[in-house]
C-alpha positions in Angstrom: 7.1 18.6 30.2 8.0 18.1 26.6 5.7 16.6 24.0 7.2 13.0 24.4 6.8 13.2 28.1 3.2 14.3 27.7 2.5 11.4 25.4 4.0 8.9 27.9 2.3 10.6 30.9 -1.2 10.4 29.3 -0.7 6.9 28.1 0.4 5.7 31.5 -2.5 7.6 33.1 -5.0 5.7 31.0 -3.3 2.4 31.7 -3.3 3.1 35.5 -7.0 4.0 35.4 -8.0 0.8 33.6 -5.9 -1.4 35.9 -7.3 0.3 39.0 -10.9 -0.1 37.9 -10.8 -3.5 36.2 -11.4 -2.1 32.7 -10.7 -4.5 29.7 -10.9 -2.2 26.7 -11.0 1.4 25.5 -13.6 2.8 23.1 -13.1 6.1 21.2 -15.1 7.8 18.5 -13.0 8.7 15.4 -14.2 11.7 13.5 -11.3 12.6 11.2 -10.3 15.5 13.5 -7.0 16.0 15.3 -8.4 15.4 18.8 -9.9 12.0 18.1 -6.9 11.0 16.1 -4.5 11.8 19.0 -6.7 10.2 21.6 -7.3 7.0 19.7 -3.5 6.7 19.1 -2.8 7.3 22.8 -5.3 4.6 23.6 -3.7 2.2 21.1 -0.3 2.9 22.7 -1.5 1.5 26.0 -1.6 -2.0 24.5 -5.2 -2.5 25.6 -7.8 -3.6 23.1 -8.9 -0.3 21.5 -12.1 0.1 19.6 -11.9 3.1 17.3 -15.4 3.7 16.0 -16.3 5.9 13.0 -19.9 7.0 13.1 -20.9 8.9 10.0 -24.3 10.6 10.0 -25.0 12.1 6.5 -21.3 12.9 6.5 -19.8 14.0 3.3 -17.3 11.7 1.6 -14.1 13.7 2.1 -14.6 13.8 5.9 -15.5 10.1 6.0 -12.4 9.3 4.0 -10.1 11.2 6.4 -11.6 9.3 9.4 -11.3 6.0 7.6 -7.7 6.7 6.6 -6.8 7.2 10.3 -8.6 4.0 11.2 -6.5 2.2 8.5 -3.3 3.8 9.9 -4.2 2.6 13.4 -4.7 -0.9 12.1 -1.3 -0.9 10.3 0.6 0.4 13.3 -1.2 -1.3 16.3 -2.3 -4.9 16.5 -4.5 -4.2 19.5 -6.8 -1.9 17.5 -10.2 -2.8 16.1 -11.5 -0.2 13.7 -15.2 -0.2 12.8 -17.5 2.0 10.8 -21.1 2.2 12.1 -23.1 4.4 9.8 -25.9 6.0 11.9 -27.5 8.0 9.1 -30.6 5.8 9.0 -31.0 6.1 12.7 -30.7 9.8 12.6 -33.1 10.1 9.6 -35.7 8.1 11.5 -35.3 10.4 14.5 -35.5 13.5 12.4 -38.7 12.2 10.7 -40.2 11.4 14.1 -39.7 15.0 15.2 -40.9 16.6 12.0 -43.1 19.0 14.1 -40.1 20.1 16.1 -37.6 21.3 13.6 -34.5 23.0 14.9 -31.1 22.8 13.2 -29.0 23.2 16.4 -31.1 20.6 18.2 -30.6 18.1 15.4 -26.9 18.8 15.3 -26.7 18.0 19.0 -28.8 14.9 18.4 -26.1 13.6 16.1 -23.5 13.9 18.9 -25.9 12.1 21.4 -26.6 9.3 19.0 -22.8 8.8 18.6 -22.4 8.8 22.4 -25.1 6.1 22.7 -23.4 4.0 20.0 -20.0 4.2 21.9 -21.6 3.1 25.1 -23.1 0.1 23.3 -19.6 -0.9 22.1 -18.2 -0.2 25.5 -20.6 -2.3 27.5 -20.2 -5.3 25.1 -16.4 -5.2 25.6 -16.2 -4.3 29.3 -14.7 -1.0 28.2 -14.9 2.7 28.9 -15.7 5.6 26.6 -12.6 7.8 26.2 -13.3 11.5 25.6 -11.6 13.6 23.0 -12.3 17.1 24.3 -9.3 19.4 24.8 -8.9 22.1 27.5 -10.0 25.0 25.3 -13.2 23.3 24.3 -14.1 21.5 27.6 -13.0 24.1 30.1 -12.5 27.3 28.1 -15.6 27.9 26.0 -17.7 24.8 26.6 -17.7 23.9 22.9 -19.3 20.4 23.1 -22.7 18.8 23.2 -24.0 18.1 26.7 -24.6 14.3 27.0 -23.1 14.0 23.5 -19.4 14.2 23.0 -19.4 15.5 26.6 -20.7 12.1 27.7 -17.6 10.1 28.5 -15.9 8.1 31.2 -12.4 9.6 31.1 -10.9 12.7 29.5 -7.2 12.2 28.8 -6.5 15.4 26.9 -8.9 17.7 28.8 -5.9 19.5 30.4 -4.1 20.0 27.1 -4.5 23.1 25.0 -5.3 22.6 21.3 -1.8 23.6 20.3 -0.5 20.8 22.6 -2.8 18.3 20.8 -1.4 19.3 17.5 2.1 18.9 18.8 1.3 15.4 20.0 -0.3 14.6 16.7 2.9 15.5 14.8 5.1 13.5 17.3 2.8 10.5 17.0 2.9 10.6 13.2 -0.7 11.4 12.6 -1.8 11.8 9.0 -0.7 15.2 7.8 -4.1 15.7 6.2 -5.7 15.6 9.7 -3.2 18.0 11.2 -3.7 20.5 8.4 -7.5 20.2 8.3 -9.6 23.1 9.7 -11.1 21.9 13.0 -14.8 21.1 12.8 -17.3 19.3 15.1 -18.8 17.5 12.1 -22.4 18.1 13.2 -23.5 20.2 10.3 -24.3 19.3 6.7 -22.6 22.5 5.5 -19.3 21.5 7.0 -19.0 24.6 9.1 -15.7 24.9 11.0 -15.1 25.5 14.7 -13.7 29.0 13.8 -16.9 29.8 11.9 -19.1 28.9 14.8 -17.0 30.4 17.5 -15.8 33.5 15.6 -12.3 32.9 16.9 -9.3 30.7 15.9 -7.9 28.3 18.4 -4.7 30.3 18.8 -6.9 33.4 19.6 -9.0 31.3 22.1 -5.9 30.0 23.8 -4.4 33.5 24.2 -7.7 34.9 25.5 -8.1 32.0 27.9 -4.6 32.8 29.3 -5.6 36.5 29.3 -2.7 37.3 27.0 -4.6 38.3 23.9 -6.1 41.6 22.9 -8.8 42.9 25.2 -11.4 42.6 22.4 -10.7 38.8 22.1 -10.7 38.3 25.9 -14.2 39.9 26.0 -15.3 37.8 23.1 -14.0 34.7 24.9 -15.8 35.5 28.1 -19.1 36.0 26.3 -18.8 32.6 24.6 -17.9 31.0 27.9 -20.8 32.7 29.7 -23.3 31.2 27.3 -21.9 27.7 27.9 -21.2 27.8 31.7 -24.2 25.5 32.3 -22.3 22.7 30.6 -19.2 23.1 32.8 -21.0 23.3 36.2 -22.4 20.4 38.2 -26.1 19.7 37.7 -28.1 22.0 40.0 -29.7 20.0 42.9 -32.7 21.2 44.9 -31.6 20.3 48.4 -34.4 19.9 50.9 -32.4 21.0 54.0 
């Protein structure tokens, strides 16, 4: 399947799902990264009302600007898109202050993702919509690089069977802002703007190769260790059956 066929296939898959389930609109968080840029554009291509929501939380200006520029690009190219900026910084600061006796940087980073998930479901319910996930195959099913009940809390995952390289390919074909395509991937949950590579210790090409067991043994072992730590996210919730 070439890149144009993938774009058409995913767009039609989203449309079919909404028609089958009586869904009126699509809601997607826009971060300024390639995954959310591609997913929001695929949603826009369905023709359904698409709510692209930027949710900065103490986000630095350059990253906010990239996300906003994509929102403006969507508005210019698709008349079914509604782009909104909902700054959640004050909500997060209030939460952070409430838990001043339970300080943990990773926990607070994940809280940002969970606040954004809550905001997306607020928009979704108002507009009889669904929250559309932006996780790709490497993140969601390779190393589990997402926040449980944060960006992992979605209704559908249209690019979850696409490698990161495929997402970049679709972004180029869709005409996504070059600045987004060129930007170092980041989850945007840290005030020091750390990248995905910095957190994972591997680039996405290295992760893909290791996932396919074609990379160096050292990278495959590293991949397996990252995956092992996050397996709890990728497995069903354990149930204590009584029989």
